[in-house]
N, C-alpha and C positions, 0 to 999 in steps of 0.2 A: 387723716385726723386734722380737724379745722383748725386747731390750734397752731399746727406747724405748716399747714398748707401741703401735707404730704400723705401719700397712701402708705398704710403699716398694715401689718397683721400681727397680732397679738399672739407670741407662742405660749406664754402662761402667765400667771399671776404671781407676784413678787410677796403678796399679803398686804395688809394694812400697817402704815406708818404713824405714828403720833409726832405732830409738830407743835411745839410749844413756842409761844411769843410773849415778851413782856408788855407790850402795849397793844391797843386795838383801837379801833373808831369810837368805842364808847367809854375809853379810858381804864380799861382793867385787862387782866391778862387773857390771852386768847389761846384756844386750842383748836388744831385743825386735825382730821384725821385724812391722811392721803393714801389713795391706792396704787401701788407701784405695779407695773406690768413690764414683761421682758418682749420688746418688739424691734428686734434688729432690723435695720434697713440700710439701703447703699447710698441714701441721699446724704449730701454734707453740706447742702445750703437750704435754710430755711427762712419762711417770711413769720414774723411773729405777730400775735394779735394785739388788741388793745390793753390786754390782761397783763402782757410780758413786756420788758423793755427789750428783751433780745434773746437768742437762742444760740448757742455755740456746740458744734460738732468738734470731737476731738479723738484723735487715733491712739494718744498716749494719755495716762492718768495726770492731769495737772496736780500740782503740789498743793494749789490753794483751794481745794473743793470744800464747799459748805457741808459740815457734818450731816446735814440731810441728804444730800447728794450722794455722799459717800456711804451711807446707809443702803440705798438703793443699789448702788453697785456690789455692795458686799453681799446683799440677798441675791444679786443676779450671778454671783460667782466670778466677777471680773475684778474685784480689788483685792 
C-alpha cells in the first residue's frame, strides 16, 4: 500500500462509511464516502505520505479514537 509504504493483503471489505464534516475548501459542508478493508499485517512502523500527518499502530484500543476510526474497528469485529 503506497500510503503506508507497506505490503498488505486485503482479506475482505468492511463496506462503505459516510464521513460528514462541517467545513470544506469551498465554505460549505462536506461529505466523503470511505471504503474500509480488513488487511491485517505484522508491520508496526509506517512512513506517512503527503496526505497524512502520521500513522500509528496500536496493540490495545486507545480511549481517544475518532468516531470514524471506531466505526471501522466495529465493522472489523475488533471493538
